[in-house]
C-alpha positions as CSV (number, residue, x, y, z in Angstrom):
1,M,-7.9,19.9,18.7
2,N,-7.6,22.1,21.6
3,L,-5.9,19.2,23.6
4,L,-3.3,19.0,20.7
5,M,-2.7,22.8,20.8
6,K,-2.3,22.5,24.6
7,W,0.3,19.6,24.2
8,K,2.2,21.8,21.5
9,E,2.3,24.9,23.9
10,S,3.5,22.8,26.7
11,F,6.3,21.3,24.6
12,I,7.2,24.6,23.4
13,D,7.4,26.0,27.0
14,W,9.4,22.9,28.2
15,K,11.8,23.4,25.2
16,K,12.2,27.0,26.3
17,N,12.7,26.3,29.9
18,A,14.7,23.1,29.6
19,D,18.2,23.2,31.2
20,Y,20.8,21.9,28.6
21,S,23.8,22.9,30.7
22,K,24.5,19.2,31.8
23,V,24.1,17.7,28.3
24,P,27.9,18.0,27.2
25,F,28.9,16.5,30.5
26,Y,26.3,13.6,30.5
27,L,27.1,12.7,26.8
28,V,31.0,12.6,27.2
29,T,30.7,10.7,30.5
30,S,28.3,8.2,28.9
31,I,30.9,7.6,26.0
32,F,33.6,7.1,28.7
33,V,31.5,4.9,30.9
34,V,30.7,2.5,27.8
35,G,34.4,2.9,26.9
36,I,35.5,1.5,30.2
37,Y,33.5,-1.7,29.7
38,F,35.2,-2.1,26.3
39,L,38.6,-1.5,27.7
40,L,38.3,-4.0,30.5
41,R,36.7,-6.6,28.0
42,A,39.8,-6.1,25.7
43,W,42.5,-6.5,28.4
44,F,40.6,-9.5,29.9
45,Q,40.5,-11.3,26.7
46,I,44.1,-10.6,26.3
47,V,44.7,-12.4,29.6
48,A,42.4,-15.0,28.8
49,L,44.2,-15.8,25.5
50,L,47.7,-16.0,27.3
51,Y,46.1,-18.3,30.0
52,I,44.4,-20.6,27.4
53,S,47.6,-20.8,25.2
54,Y,49.8,-21.6,28.4
55,T,47.4,-24.0,30.3
56,G,45.2,-25.3,27.8
57,N,42.2,-24.4,30.1
58,D,39.4,-22.0,29.1
59,L,38.9,-18.7,31.0
60,N,35.6,-16.9,30.8
61,F,33.8,-13.9,32.6
62,V,30.1,-13.6,32.0
63,L,30.2,-10.0,31.4
64,F,32.6,-10.3,28.6
65,G,31.2,-13.3,26.8
66,K,32.6,-16.6,25.8
67,S,34.1,-15.9,22.5
68,H,37.9,-14.9,22.7
69,T,38.1,-13.6,19.3
70,V,37.5,-10.1,17.7
71,S,36.7,-9.0,14.3
72,L,38.2,-6.3,12.2
73,I,34.9,-4.5,12.1
74,Y,34.7,-4.4,15.8
75,V,38.2,-2.8,16.0
76,V,37.2,-0.2,13.2
77,V,34.0,0.8,14.7
78,T,35.1,1.0,18.4
79,V,38.5,2.9,18.1
80,P,36.9,5.8,16.4
81,I,34.3,6.1,19.1
82,F,37.1,6.2,21.8
83,I,39.0,8.9,19.8
84,Y,35.8,10.8,19.2
85,G,34.8,10.7,22.9
86,W,38.2,12.1,23.9
87,L,38.2,14.9,21.3
88,L,34.7,15.8,22.5
89,S,35.9,15.9,26.1
90,T,38.3,18.7,25.3
91,R,35.2,21.0,24.9
92,V,33.8,20.1,28.2
93,S,34.8,22.0,31.3
94,Y,34.9,19.0,33.7
95,Y,37.2,17.1,31.4
96,R,39.4,20.1,30.6
97,T,41.4,19.8,34.0
98,K,44.9,18.3,33.7
99,R,43.9,15.2,35.8
100,M,40.8,14.4,33.8
101,R,42.5,15.0,30.5
102,V,45.4,12.8,31.3
103,A,43.1,10.0,32.6
104,T,40.9,10.0,29.6
105,F,43.8,10.1,27.3
106,L,45.6,7.1,28.9
107,M,42.2,5.2,28.8
108,T,41.7,5.9,25.1
109,A,45.5,4.9,24.2
110,S,45.3,1.9,26.5
111,Y,42.2,0.7,24.5
112,I,43.6,1.5,21.0
113,F,46.8,-0.6,21.9
114,G,44.8,-3.3,23.7
115,V,42.4,-3.9,21.0
116,I,45.0,-4.0,18.3
117,A,47.0,-6.6,20.5
118,W,43.7,-8.5,20.9
119,F,42.9,-8.7,17.2
120,G,46.4,-9.9,16.5
121,M,46.2,-12.4,19.3
122,S,42.8,-13.7,18.1
123,R,44.2,-14.2,14.5
124,I,46.9,-16.4,16.1
125,Y,44.4,-18.3,18.1
126,L,42.0,-19.0,15.1
127,Y,44.4,-19.6,12.3
128,L,48.2,-20.2,13.5
129,L,47.7,-22.3,16.6
130,P,45.6,-24.9,14.8
131,F,48.0,-25.0,12.0
132,V,50.9,-25.5,14.3
133,E,49.1,-28.2,16.2
134,Q,48.1,-30.0,13.1
135,S,51.7,-29.9,11.9
136,V,53.1,-31.1,15.1
137,D,50.5,-34.0,15.1
138,N,51.6,-35.0,11.5
139,H,55.1,-34.4,12.3
140,I,55.3,-31.9,9.5
141,I,56.9,-29.1,11.6
142,G,60.4,-30.5,11.2
143,D,60.2,-30.1,7.5
144,V,58.9,-26.5,7.9
145,V,61.3,-25.0,10.6
146,S,64.7,-25.9,11.7
147,G,66.5,-25.5,15.2
148,E,66.7,-27.9,18.1
149,F,65.0,-25.3,20.4
150,V,62.1,-24.9,18.4
151,L,61.6,-28.6,17.6
152,Q,61.9,-29.3,21.3
153,L,59.3,-26.8,22.1
154,A,57.0,-28.2,19.4
155,F,57.1,-31.7,20.5
156,A,57.8,-31.7,24.2
157,Q,56.5,-28.2,25.5
158,R,53.8,-27.5,23.1
159,Q,51.8,-25.2,25.5
160,Q,55.0,-23.0,25.9
161,L,55.3,-22.7,22.2
162,Y,51.7,-21.6,21.9
163,F,52.3,-19.1,24.7
164,L,55.3,-17.7,22.9
165,L,53.3,-17.3,19.5
166,M,50.4,-15.7,21.3
167,V,52.5,-13.1,23.0
168,I,53.9,-11.9,19.7
169,P,51.4,-9.3,19.0
170,L,51.5,-8.0,22.6
171,I,55.2,-7.5,22.4
172,V,54.8,-5.5,19.0
173,T,52.3,-3.2,20.4
174,W,54.6,-2.6,23.5
175,F,57.5,-1.7,21.2
176,V,55.1,0.6,19.3
177,A,53.9,2.3,22.5
178,Y,57.7,2.5,23.6
179,Y,58.6,4.2,20.4
180,F,55.9,6.9,21.1
181,L,57.0,7.1,24.7
182,T,60.6,7.9,23.7
183,K,59.4,10.5,21.2
184,Y,57.3,12.0,24.1
185,H,60.5,12.5,26.2
186,V,62.4,14.1,23.2
187,Y,59.7,16.8,22.8
188,E,58.2,16.7,26.4
189,H,57.9,20.3,27.2
190,D,56.3,21.4,23.8
191,L,54.1,18.3,23.8
192,K,52.8,19.1,27.3
193,D,51.8,22.5,26.4
194,A,50.1,21.6,23.2
195,F,48.4,18.6,24.9
196,F,46.8,20.8,27.7
197,E,46.0,23.7,25.5
198,F,44.4,21.4,22.7
199,E,40.8,21.9,22.0
200,W,38.7,20.3,19.1
201,N,37.7,23.2,17.0
202,G,34.5,23.6,14.7
203,R,31.3,25.8,14.6
204,R,29.1,23.0,15.8
205,L,31.5,22.1,18.6
206,Q,31.5,25.7,19.6
207,K,27.6,25.5,20.0
208,F,28.0,22.3,21.8
209,A,30.4,23.7,24.4
210,K,28.1,26.8,24.9
211,L,25.3,24.4,26.2
212,E,27.2,24.4,29.5
213,G,27.3,28.2,29.9
214,I,24.6,30.2,31.8
215,E,24.1,33.3,30.0
216,Y,23.7,36.4,32.3
217,F,24.8,38.8,29.6
218,P,24.4,38.2,25.9
219,D,27.5,37.2,24.1
220,V,28.6,39.3,21.0
221,E,29.7,37.3,17.9
222,L,32.1,39.3,16.0
223,G,32.6,37.0,13.0
224,A,34.2,33.6,12.0
225,D,37.9,32.7,12.7
226,I,39.5,32.1,9.2
227,K,41.5,29.0,10.7
228,T,39.0,27.2,12.8
229,N,35.6,28.5,11.4
230,E,34.4,29.2,14.9
231,M,32.8,32.4,15.9
232,I,35.1,34.8,17.7
233,T,33.0,35.9,20.6
234,L,33.2,38.6,23.1
235,Y,31.6,36.9,26.2
236,G,28.9,38.9,28.0
237,I,30.7,39.0,31.4
238,D,33.6,40.6,29.6
239,R,31.2,43.4,28.3
240,T,31.0,44.7,31.9
241,L,34.7,45.3,32.0
242,N,35.0,48.4,30.0
243,T,35.5,46.6,26.7
244,S,34.9,48.2,23.5
245,I,34.4,47.1,19.9
246,T,36.3,49.4,17.5
247,G,36.1,49.3,13.6
248,A,36.0,51.5,10.6
249,I,32.6,53.0,9.6
250,G,30.4,50.5,8.0
251,T,32.2,47.4,9.4
252,G,29.4,46.6,11.9
253,S,30.9,47.4,15.3
254,A,27.8,49.5,16.4
255,A,25.3,47.0,14.9
256,R,26.9,44.1,17.0
257,Y,26.5,46.1,20.2
258,T,22.8,47.1,19.4
259,I,22.0,43.6,18.4
260,S,23.4,42.3,21.7
261,R,21.5,45.1,23.7
262,F,18.1,44.2,22.4
263,R,18.4,40.3,22.0
């Protein structure tokens, strides 16, 4: 029993003295490190599918597995993780610099476009190419499509036809990316300001961001913001700069000061 009490006291002491200041950085960095693997895997599989469709030879890399297809569940699960990681990084000081914000955003956007293109190409690889190959072998394609160029590709240059079909999802995603890029150039000035000033808001996110802080002077929480629900905080360091809290009688201005003094 005494040993159990000692362990409990040791755990309480460890919890009180534990340094959580690096937790936000390590958490977001872990998400991005895992994200880099998924990003490289998606674009490698895109290259592999293009190579297979053009040459007919397989292309594998041990770290990315032998399967060249991706399921819809994989896309639906991994894309939100990337988006969540980037949004969470807006509350971590290391990733709030302009260079890191742009780098992490480009990585997130590259993965989203890449995995969508990979999903489209894998559907063509699984369903459309076998159908076309069977149609060509059975000489059905002439009844399905017309045009000398397509027929010549189908019978004489089959691999080139497969390559053209496989590249369609990639071209579509490039057009979508180009559309967003043109919109960016139209509103470049406003988007730049909004992009670098953006911060994911929320009461829990505020607590998460506060883990990085080293509190030499207690902060004073004045109340919740009606828009973001975050606490409007007078930081402890600012209280040394002749900052005053004003308010009518009974609004709690004196109580806020007193509570922070004795916390």
